[in-house]
N, CA, C, O and the ligand as a Tripos MOL2 file, in Angstrom:
@<TRIPOS>MOLECULE
protein
  173   171    44     0     0
PROTEIN
NO_CHARGES

@<TRIPOS>ATOM
      1 N          52.3610   24.4850   94.1460 N.3       1 MET1
      2 CA         52.1690   23.8550   92.8440 C.3       1 MET1
      3 C          53.2590   24.2890   91.8610 C.2       1 MET1
      4 O          53.6500   23.5290   90.9750 O.2       1 MET1
      5 N          53.7450   25.5280   92.0320 N.am      2 CYS2
      6 CA         54.7500   26.0330   91.0950 C.3       2 CYS2
      7 C          56.0960   25.3630   91.3260 C.2       2 CYS2
      8 O          57.0390   25.5820   90.5650 O.2       2 CYS2
      9 N          56.1900   24.5550   92.3640 N.am      3 ASN3
     10 CA         57.4480   23.8750   92.6520 C.3       3 ASN3
     11 C          57.5720   22.5560   91.8920 C.2       3 ASN3
     12 O          58.6350   21.9360   91.8980 O.2       3 ASN3
     13 N          56.5040   22.1280   91.2470 N.am      4 SER4
     14 CA         56.4830   20.8220   90.5980 C.3       4 SER4
     15 C          57.5640   20.7140   89.5220 C.2       4 SER4
     16 O          58.2050   19.6730   89.3770 O.2       4 SER4
     17 N          57.7580   21.7950   88.7710 N.am      5 SER5
     18 CA         58.7470   21.7530   87.6910 C.3       5 SER5
     19 C          60.1560   21.5870   88.2600 C.2       5 SER5
     20 O          60.9880   20.8770   87.6960 O.2       5 SER5
     21 N          60.4050   22.2520   89.3820 N.am      6 THR6
     22 CA         61.7160   22.1470   90.0140 C.3       6 THR6
     23 C          61.9450   20.7230   90.5230 C.2       6 THR6
     24 O          63.0470   20.1800   90.4470 O.2       6 THR6
     25 N          60.8800   20.1490   91.0360 N.am      7 PHE7
     26 CA         60.9730   18.7950   91.5630 C.3       7 PHE7
     27 C          61.2700   17.8010   90.4480 C.2       7 PHE7
     28 O          62.0310   16.8510   90.6310 O.2       7 PHE7
     29 N          60.6580   18.0320   89.2910 N.am      8 GLN8
     30 CA         60.8620   17.1270   88.1650 C.3       8 GLN8
     31 C          62.3240   17.1120   87.7350 C.2       8 GLN8
     32 O          62.8990   16.0600   87.4560 O.2       8 GLN8
     33 N          62.9080   18.3050   87.6880 N.am      9 ILE9
     34 CA         64.3130   18.3900   87.2840 C.3       9 ILE9
     35 C          65.1960   17.6610   88.2970 C.2       9 ILE9
     36 O          66.1480   16.9640   87.9460 O.2       9 ILE9
     37 N          64.8400   17.8500   89.5600 N.am     10 HIS10
     38 CA         65.6010   17.1930   90.6210 C.3      10 HIS10
     39 C          65.4860   15.6730   90.4940 C.2      10 HIS10
     40 O          66.4600   14.9410   90.6700 O.2      10 HIS10
     41 N          64.2830   15.2250   90.1870 N.am     11 GLU11
     42 CA         64.0380   13.7920   90.0180 C.3      11 GLU11
     43 C          64.8920   13.2350   88.8840 C.2      11 GLU11
     44 O          65.5100   12.1770   89.0030 O.2      11 GLU11
     45 N          64.9070   13.9820   87.7820 N.am     12 LYS12
     46 CA         65.6420   13.5310   86.6100 C.3      12 LYS12
     47 C          67.1250   13.3750   86.9200 C.2      12 LYS12
     48 O          67.7860   12.4510   86.4440 O.2      12 LYS12
     49 N          67.6340   14.3110   87.7370 N.am     13 THR13
     50 CA         69.0480   14.2730   88.0880 C.3      13 THR13
     51 C          69.3480   13.0530   88.9550 C.2      13 THR13
     52 O          70.3930   12.4160   88.8210 O.2      13 THR13
     53 N          68.4130   12.7440   89.8410 N.am     14 ASN14
     54 CA         68.6220   11.6190   90.7460 C.3      14 ASN14
     55 C          68.5390   10.2850   90.0160 C.2      14 ASN14
     56 O          69.2770    9.3490   90.3230 O.2      14 ASN14
     57 N          67.6410   10.2120   89.0560 N.am     15 THR15
     58 CA         67.4590    8.9490   88.3430 C.3      15 THR15
     59 C          68.6920    8.6240   87.4940 C.2      15 THR15
     60 O          69.2080    7.5070   87.5290 O.2      15 THR15
     61 N          69.1470    9.6110   86.7380 N.am     16 GLY16
     62 CA         70.3240    9.3830   85.9070 C.3      16 GLY16
     63 C          70.1400    8.1970   85.0000 C.2      16 GLY16
     64 O          70.9040    7.2340   85.0680 O.2      16 GLY16
     65 N          69.1450    8.2520   84.1570 N.am     17 GLU17
     66 CA         68.8010    7.0810   83.3520 C.3      17 GLU17
     67 C          69.9230    6.6590   82.4210 C.2      17 GLU17
     68 O          70.0380    5.4870   82.0630 O.2      17 GLU17
     69 N          70.7520    7.6250   82.0300 N.am     18 LYS18
     70 CA         71.8420    7.2790   81.1100 C.3      18 LYS18
     71 C          73.1440    7.1210   81.8730 C.2      18 LYS18
     72 O          73.9700    8.0320   81.9220 O.2      18 LYS18
     73 N          73.3090    5.9650   82.4570 N.am     19 THR19
     74 CA         74.5380    5.7200   83.1900 C.3      19 THR19
     75 C          75.1680    4.4080   82.7370 C.2      19 THR19
     76 O          74.4770    3.4180   82.4980 O.2      19 THR19
     77 N          76.4600    4.4210   82.6270 N.am     20 TYR20
     78 CA         77.1750    3.2120   82.2160 C.3      20 TYR20
     79 C          77.9170    2.6480   83.4230 C.2      20 TYR20
     80 O          78.7620    3.3230   84.0120 O.2      20 TYR20
     81 N          77.6040    1.4350   83.7800 N.am     21 LYS21
     82 CA         78.2060    0.8460   84.9630 C.3      21 LYS21
     83 C          79.2720   -0.1630   84.5700 C.2      21 LYS21
     84 O          79.0540   -1.0260   83.7200 O.2      21 LYS21
     85 N          80.4010   -0.0370   85.1920 N.am     22 CYS22
     86 CA         81.4890   -0.9600   84.9210 C.3      22 CYS22
     87 C          81.2420   -2.2780   85.6580 C.2      22 CYS22
     88 O          80.9240   -2.2860   86.8470 O.2      22 CYS22
     89 N          81.3900   -3.3680   84.9520 N.am     23 LYS23
     90 CA         81.1320   -4.6710   85.5690 C.3      23 LYS23
     91 C          82.3200   -5.1250   86.4180 C.2      23 LYS23
     92 O          82.1920   -6.0160   87.2580 O.2      23 LYS23
     93 N          83.4510   -4.5120   86.1930 N.am     24 GLU24
     94 CA         84.6500   -4.9290   86.9160 C.3      24 GLU24
     95 C          84.6980   -4.3110   88.3110 C.2      24 GLU24
     96 O          84.9170   -5.0090   89.3010 O.2      24 GLU24
     97 N          84.4910   -2.9950   88.3800 N.am     25 CYS25
     98 CA         84.6160   -2.3130   89.6700 C.3      25 CYS25
     99 C          83.3330   -1.5910   90.0710 C.2      25 CYS25
    100 O          83.3110   -0.8830   91.0780 O.2      25 CYS25
    101 N          82.2560   -1.7640   89.2880 N.am     26 HIS26
    102 CA         80.9360   -1.1940   89.5980 C.3      26 HIS26
    103 C          80.9740    0.3180   89.6870 C.2      26 HIS26
    104 O          80.2120    0.9160   90.4470 O.2      26 HIS26
    105 N          81.8350    0.9280   88.9330 N.am     27 LYS27
    106 CA         81.8910    2.3770   88.8810 C.3      27 LYS27
    107 C          80.9390    2.8670   87.8060 C.2      27 LYS27
    108 O          80.8790    2.3010   86.7140 O.2      27 LYS27
    109 N          80.1870    3.9340   88.1210 N.am     28 ALA28
    110 CA         79.1710    4.4330   87.1970 C.3      28 ALA28
    111 C          79.6810    5.6490   86.4410 C.2      28 ALA28
    112 O          80.3630    6.5060   87.0040 O.2      28 ALA28
    113 N          79.3410    5.7140   85.1540 N.am     29 PHE29
    114 CA         79.7560    6.8370   84.3250 C.3      29 PHE29
    115 C          78.5600    7.3830   83.5750 C.2      29 PHE29
    116 O          77.7000    6.6310   83.1170 O.2      29 PHE29
    117 N          78.5130    8.7000   83.4550 N.am     30 ILE30
    118 CA         77.3920    9.3280   82.7480 C.3      30 ILE30
    119 C          77.6660    9.3260   81.2540 C.2      30 ILE30
    120 O          76.7510    9.1350   80.4530 O.2      30 ILE30
    121 N          78.9090    9.5350   80.8790 N.am     31 ARG31
    122 CA         79.2360    9.6020   79.4500 C.3      31 ARG31
    123 C          79.8210    8.2830   78.9750 C.2      31 ARG31
    124 O          80.6420    7.6580   79.6460 O.2      31 ARG31
    125 N          79.3660    7.8810   77.7850 N.am     32 SER32
    126 CA         79.8410    6.6160   77.2300 C.3      32 SER32
    127 C          81.3260    6.7050   76.8940 C.2      32 SER32
    128 O          82.0440    5.7060   76.9200 O.2      32 SER32
    129 N          81.7690    7.9130   76.5800 N.am     33 ILE33
    130 CA         83.1800    8.0930   76.2330 C.3      33 ILE33
    131 C          84.0540    7.8280   77.4550 C.2      33 ILE33
    132 O          85.0890    7.1680   77.3620 O.2      33 ILE33
    133 N          83.6220    8.3540   78.6010 N.am     34 SER34
    134 CA         84.3810    8.1480   79.8360 C.3      34 SER34
    135 C          84.3700    6.6850   80.2270 C.2      34 SER34
    136 O          85.3480    6.1570   80.7560 O.2      34 SER34
    137 N          83.2340    6.0350   79.9550 N.am     35 PHE35
    138 CA         83.0980    4.6390   80.3360 C.3      35 PHE35
    139 C          83.9920    3.7450   79.4880 C.2      35 PHE35
    140 O          84.6990    2.8820   80.0080 O.2      35 PHE35
    141 N          83.9530    3.9620   78.1810 N.am     36 SER36
    142 CA         84.7730    3.1410   77.2860 C.3      36 SER36
    143 C          86.2560    3.3480   77.5910 C.2      36 SER36
    144 O          87.0660    2.4280   77.4830 O.2      36 SER36
    145 N          86.5860    4.5800   77.9760 N.am     37 GLY37
    146 CA         87.9710    4.8620   78.3420 C.3      37 GLY37
    147 C          88.3690    4.1590   79.6160 C.2      37 GLY37
    148 O          89.4980    3.6890   79.7570 O.2      37 GLY37
    149 N          87.4350    4.0900   80.5410 N.am     38 HIS38
    150 CA         87.7080    3.4180   81.8060 C.3      38 HIS38
    151 C          87.7630    1.9000   81.6170 C.2      38 HIS38
    152 O          88.5860    1.2090   82.2170 O.2      38 HIS38
    153 N          86.8610    1.4040   80.7640 N.am     39 GLU39
    154 CA         86.7960   -0.0320   80.5350 C.3      39 GLU39
    155 C          88.1050   -0.5560   79.9660 C.2      39 GLU39
    156 O          88.5070   -1.6830   80.2550 O.2      39 GLU39
    157 N          88.7640    0.2540   79.1640 N.am     40 SER40
    158 CA         90.0050   -0.1880   78.5470 C.3      40 SER40
    159 C          91.1100   -0.3480   79.5780 C.2      40 SER40
    160 O          92.1000   -1.0330   79.3210 O.2      40 SER40
    161 N          90.9540    0.2790   80.7480 N.am     41 THR41
    162 CA         91.9670    0.1670   81.7840 C.3      41 THR41
    163 C          91.9380   -1.2130   82.4420 C.2      41 THR41
    164 O          92.9200   -1.6270   83.0580 O.2      41 THR41
    165 N          90.8400   -1.9090   82.3170 N.am     42 HIS42
    166 CA         90.7270   -3.2240   82.9280 C.3      42 HIS42
    167 C          91.3060   -4.3200   82.0310 C.2      42 HIS42
    168 O          91.8050   -5.3370   82.5130 O.2      42 HIS42
    169 N          91.2330   -4.1000   80.7600 N.am     43 THR43
    170 CA         91.7000   -5.1350   79.8360 C.3      43 THR43
    171 C          93.1850   -5.0320   79.5870 C.2      43 THR43
    172 O          93.7420   -5.8290   78.8310 O.2      43 THR43
    173 ZN         85.9960   -0.4340   86.2070 Zn       44 ZN44
@<TRIPOS>BOND
     1     1     2 1
     2     2     3 1
     3     3     4 2
     4     3     5 am
     5     5     6 1
     6     6     7 1
     7     7     8 2
     8     7     9 am
     9     9    10 1
    10    10    11 1
    11    11    12 2
    12    11    13 am
    13    13    14 1
    14    14    15 1
    15    15    16 2
    16    15    17 am
    17    17    18 1
    18    18    19 1
    19    19    20 2
    20    19    21 am
    21    21    22 1
    22    22    23 1
    23    23    24 2
    24    23    25 am
    25    25    26 1
    26    26    27 1
    27    27    28 2
    28    27    29 am
    29    29    30 1
    30    30    31 1
    31    31    32 2
    32    31    33 am
    33    33    34 1
    34    34    35 1
    35    35    36 2
    36    35    37 am
    37    37    38 1
    38    38    39 1
    39    39    40 2
    40    39    41 am
    41    41    42 1
    42    42    43 1
    43    43    44 2
    44    43    45 am
    45    45    46 1
    46    46    47 1
    47    47    48 2
    48    47    49 am
    49    49    50 1
    50    50    51 1
    51    51    52 2
    52    51    53 am
    53    53    54 1
    54    54    55 1
    55    55    56 2
    56    55    57 am
    57    57    58 1
    58    58    59 1
    59    59    60 2
    60    59    61 am
    61    61    62 1
    62    62    63 1
    63    63    64 2
    64    63    65 am
    65    65    66 1
    66    66    67 1
    67    67    68 2
    68    67    69 am
    69    69    70 1
    70    70    71 1
    71    71    72 2
    72    71    73 am
    73    73    74 1
    74    74    75 1
    75    75    76 2
    76    75    77 am
    77    77    78 1
    78    78    79 1
    79    79    80 2
    80    79    81 am
    81    81    82 1
    82    82    83 1
    83    83    84 2
    84    83    85 am
    85    85    86 1
    86    86    87 1
    87    87    88 2
    88    87    89 am
    89    89    90 1
    90    90    91 1
    91    91    92 2
    92    91    93 am
    93    93    94 1
    94    94    95 1
    95    95    96 2
    96    95    97 am
    97    97    98 1
    98    98    99 1
    99    99   100 2
   100    99   101 am
   101   101   102 1
   102   102   103 1
   103   103   104 2
   104   103   105 am
   105   105   106 1
   106   106   107 1
   107   107   108 2
   108   107   109 am
   109   109   110 1
   110   110   111 1
   111   111   112 2
   112   111   113 am
   113   113   114 1
   114   114   115 1
   115   115   116 2
   116   115   117 am
   117   117   118 1
   118   118   119 1
   119   119   120 2
   120   119   121 am
   121   121   122 1
   122   122   123 1
   123   123   124 2
   124   123   125 am
   125   125   126 1
   126   126   127 1
   127   127   128 2
   128   127   129 am
   129   129   130 1
   130   130   131 1
   131   131   132 2
   132   131   133 am
   133   133   134 1
   134   134   135 1
   135   135   136 2
   136   135   137 am
   137   137   138 1
   138   138   139 1
   139   139   140 2
   140   139   141 am
   141   141   142 1
   142   142   143 1
   143   143   144 2
   144   143   145 am
   145   145   146 1
   146   146   147 1
   147   147   148 2
   148   147   149 am
   149   149   150 1
   150   150   151 1
   151   151   152 2
   152   151   153 am
   153   153   154 1
   154   154   155 1
   155   155   156 2
   156   155   157 am
   157   157   158 1
   158   158   159 1
   159   159   160 2
   160   159   161 am
   161   161   162 1
   162   162   163 1
   163   163   164 2
   164   163   165 am
   165   165   166 1
   166   166   167 1
   167   167   168 2
   168   167   169 am
   169   169   170 1
   170   170   171 1
   171   171   172 2
@<TRIPOS>SUBSTRUCTURE
     1 MET1         2 RESIDUE 1 A MET
     2 CYS2         6 RESIDUE 1 A CYS
     3 ASN3        10 RESIDUE 1 A ASN
     4 SER4        14 RESIDUE 1 A SER
     5 SER5        18 RESIDUE 1 A SER
     6 THR6        22 RESIDUE 1 A THR
     7 PHE7        26 RESIDUE 1 A PHE
     8 GLN8        30 RESIDUE 1 A GLN
     9 ILE9        34 RESIDUE 1 A ILE
    10 HIS10       38 RESIDUE 1 A HIS
    11 GLU11       42 RESIDUE 1 A GLU
    12 LYS12       46 RESIDUE 1 A LYS
    13 THR13       50 RESIDUE 1 A THR
    14 ASN14       54 RESIDUE 1 A ASN
    15 THR15       58 RESIDUE 1 A THR
    16 GLY16       62 RESIDUE 1 A GLY
    17 GLU17       66 RESIDUE 1 A GLU
    18 LYS18       70 RESIDUE 1 A LYS
    19 THR19       74 RESIDUE 1 A THR
    20 TYR20       78 RESIDUE 1 A TYR
    21 LYS21       82 RESIDUE 1 A LYS
    22 CYS22       86 RESIDUE 1 A CYS
    23 LYS23       90 RESIDUE 1 A LYS
    24 GLU24       94 RESIDUE 1 A GLU
    25 CYS25       98 RESIDUE 1 A CYS
    26 HIS26      102 RESIDUE 1 A HIS
    27 LYS27      106 RESIDUE 1 A LYS
    28 ALA28      110 RESIDUE 1 A ALA
    29 PHE29      114 RESIDUE 1 A PHE
    30 ILE30      118 RESIDUE 1 A ILE
    31 ARG31      122 RESIDUE 1 A ARG
    32 SER32      126 RESIDUE 1 A SER
    33 ILE33      130 RESIDUE 1 A ILE
    34 SER34      134 RESIDUE 1 A SER
    35 PHE35      138 RESIDUE 1 A PHE
    36 SER36      142 RESIDUE 1 A SER
    37 GLY37      146 RESIDUE 1 A GLY
    38 HIS38      150 RESIDUE 1 A HIS
    39 GLU39      154 RESIDUE 1 A GLU
    40 SER40      158 RESIDUE 1 A SER
    41 THR41      162 RESIDUE 1 A THR
    42 HIS42      166 RESIDUE 1 A HIS
    43 THR43      170 RESIDUE 1 A THR
    44 ZN44       173 GROUP 0 **** ****
């Protein structure tokens, strides 16, 4: 039962709810700054 907290953290890492996906090359970014920087490379 004491493992539940560890599992939750692991789950959160796997879900990665805050991810920015590039529509051009389908590359995923966790930070919006990295994403906006990458997006500018396509235009
Ligand atoms: Zn891209």
